[in-house]
N, C-alpha and C positions, 0 to 999 in steps of 0.2 A: 414157419416162415414169419419174419418180422413184418408186421403191418405198419407201414410208414405213416398211415393216417391216424393211428391210435397213439395217444400220448404215452411216453415212457415213464415208468416209475423211476425214482432216483437210483435204486439199487441196480435196475436193469441198464440204466444209462451209464453207470460206472462200469459194469461188466462189458457193455458194448464198446465203451471207449477204450478199455483194455484190449479188446479184440481189434479195434481200429489201429492202435499203436503197434500191435503185432503185425498187422498187414502192412503198415508203413515200413516196418523194420526189415522186410524181406529183400529190399532192393540190393543191399550189399552182398548178401550171400548168393543171390541169383546172378548178379553180374559177374561174380567170380567163377561161374560155371559156363560162361559164354565161350564159344569155340573160336569164332573169327571176327565177330562184330567188335568194333573199337570206337572210342571217342564219340564224334558227332553222329555216327550211324546209330550208336546205342541210344542217344538222346532222341534222334529222329523217330525210331521205331516205337519207343515208349510213348512219346508225345502223340504220334499218329494213332496208336491204339487207344490212348486216353480220349482223343477226339471221337473216335468211332463209338467207344463205350458210352460217353456222355450224351452223344447225339441220340442214342437209344434210351438211356436211363432218364434223361430230363423229361421227355414227353410222357413217359410212363409214370413218372413221379408227380409232375406238376400239371400235366394235361397237354392235349395236342396243340394248344395255342401258346405254349410257353415262350417260344421264340419271338412271338409278336408283342409280348408284354415286357420284354427286357428293355432297359434304358439305353437304347442304342445311341442316343444323342448326348449322353452324359460323358464328359471328359474323364470324370473320376472312374467310371466303369471301364473305359479303355486303358487308362493308366494302371488300374488295378490288374487288368489282364496282362499288361506289359510286365509288371512286377512279377506276376506268376510265371511268365515265360522265362524271365531271368532265373527264378528259383529252379524251375524244371531243368533248364539247360545247365546251369552251374552245378547243380547237385549231381547229375549223371557224369559230367566231365570230371568233377572232383573225385568221384569214385574210381575213375580210370587213372587218376594221377597219384592218389595217396591212399592210405589205409582207411577202412570203413570207420574205425574208431575215431580217427582224426576228423573225418567229415562230420560225424554225428555230434561229437563234442563241440566242434566249432559252430554247428547249426543251433545247438541248444541255447546259445546266448541271445537268441532272438528276442525274448521278452524283455531282457535288460537293455538291449539296443533300442527297442521300441520306447521304453521309458526314457532313455537318454535323448533320443531324437525328439520326443514330445517336449522335453525340457528346453532343448536348443531352438527348435523351430516354432513351437506353439507357446512356450512359456509355462507349461505345466510344472507345478512345484513337486519335487521329489522328496520323499521321506528320507531321513538320515540312513535308515536301514537299507534303502535301495541304492544309495550312493556307496555304502559299504559293500553291498552285493556286487555292484558293477566293478568296484576295485578288486575284490577277491576273484571274481570270474576273469577279469582281465589278466590278473597275475597267473591264474591257472592256465589260460590260453598261452601266455608268454612262456611259462615254464614248460608246457607241453611242446611248443614249437622250438624251444631252445635246443632240444635234442637234435634237430636237423642240422645245427651248426657243427655237431660233433661227428656227423657221418663222414667216414673215411673217403667214400666215393663222392667226388664233387658233383658229378652228374646226378647221383641219387639225392644229394642234399638240395640241389636246384629243383629237381622234380617234386620233392616233398614241399618245398616252399611255394612253388607254383600251385600245387594241389591245395595247400592251405588258403592261398589268396583266392582261388576260384571258389572254394567252399565258403569263404567269408562273404561272398556275394549273395549267398542264400539268406542269411539272417539280415543283411543290410537291405536287400530288396523287400523282405517281409516287413522290416521296421519302417521303411519308407512308405510302404503301402498303407499301413495302419495310421501312420502320422498324416498322410494325405487325406485319408477319410475323416480323421478327427478334425483336421484343419478346415475341411469343406463344411463340416457341421458347425464349427465354432464361428466361421466367418459369415454365417447367415445365408449361405447359398441354399437354393431350393433342395430340400431333403431328397436324397435318392437312396432308397433302401437297397443296398447291394447284397445279393445273395452270393454266398461263397462259390457255389457250384457253377453258375454261369460264368463268373469271372475266371474260374479254373479252366473252363472250356475255351474261353478267349485266349488265355495264356497258353494252353496246349496247341491251339491253332497257330499262334505266333511262333512258338517253339518249333513246330513242325515245318513251317514255311522257311524259317531262318536256317535250320539245320539241314534241310533237304539238299541244297547245292553243296554243302560242306560234307555230306555223307558219301558222296560219290568218290570212287566206284564202290558200289555195295559189295560187301564181303560176307555178310551174315549168312549162316547156314539155315536150313529149315529149323534145326534145333534152336538156334539163336532167336529167330523170329518168334518161335513159340514161347520162349522164355520172356521175351520183351513184350509180347502180347499179354502174358500173364501179369507183368508189371503194370502195363497200361490199365488193365481192368481191375486186378485184385489189389495192387499196391497203391493205386492212385484214385481211379474213378469211384470205385465202390466205397472205400473208407472216407473219401471226401464227402459223399452223400450222408454216410452214417455219422460222421463227426458233426455235420450240421444238425442232425436230429438230436445228438447228445447235447449240443450247445443250447438247445431250447430248455433243457432241464438242469444241467450242471452250471454252477457258478464259475466265474472266470478263474479264481484261484484253483478250484478243483480241476478244471481243464488244463491249466498250466502244469500242475503237478502230474496229472495222468499222462500228459504228452511226453514227459521226460522218460517214460517207460520205453519209448522208441529207441533212446540211446542204449539202454540196458539190453533190450531184446536184440537190437541190431548187432551189438558187439558180441553177444553170446551166440547168435545164429551164425555169424561169419566165422567165429572161433570154432564152433562145433561142426559146421557144415562145409567149411573151406580151409580150416587149419590156420586161419589168420589170427594169431594170438596178439593181443594188445601189449605193448611194451610197458615197463614199469613207469616210465615218464608219462605216457599217455594216461595210464590209470590214475596216477597222482594228480596230474593236471585236470583230468576229467572229474575226479572226486571233488576238487576245489570248485569247479564250475557248477556241478550238480548240487553240491552242498550249499553254495551261495544262492542258487535259484530256489531250492527247497526252503531254506531258512527265511528268505524274503517273502515267499508266498504264504508260509505258515504264520509268520508274524503279522502279515497284513490281514489274514483271515481272522486271527484271534482278536486283533484290535477292532475290526469291523463288527465282530459278533460279541463284543464285550468280554 
């Protein structure tokens, strides 16, 4: 069993982060095996079980007084939770509207969107390689989504576009969250050290409350509730805690590159486990996006380390 109070070695942190991305990636294949639960009900149950899981995990990890030490009066803390709630809700809704590959590739542009937002809203200077990566990734997304225009069924094309737009809310909310945190530090506000896990808990609570009235009437079977409980615990709560541990050892470029494994694992799992094969257009567009991200991070790493 992993002792969360013992510092990880670098090699173990890498291995653990690979396991984290594998846990993140099961959402697509699991949702494809639901029997009756749909749309907002799926989001509600996953968020609900995430709340239950973190309410248990946090005191065990940080101590019985963890909730008393959280920055309840910090606006950044609550806004971070709001961003997480958008990510949770949009992610599960997008999976119900379009293919898993479309959702995961769209989500993967998060680091580049964060860089772009920090340039627009904070004035951070971006390296030329990052501008090139943003352009290539944008072209890859556009190429991937252009296939929707060629769908013979107008309703299918409309659904695919709606799914893409909903999925795009995930990296946008993530980029806004990190930009907000950077801005609060730059503007000289009182430093508030935000832990990822409590912010995720707040986001899960928001998502649960917002989707509850939209989930009625409940249609999920016991089988569905069991699978969604699995997602709340194994796909979100547990890997969230483990990723925080990994972040104390791994550098930002390493984390960014390892997180891309979620796209690969997710596409493979839903292909093998649910027969949802990605189309050639998605694979080509996805390769452009992933290639841009990897190249940008590797070049940044090399320049920083001489």
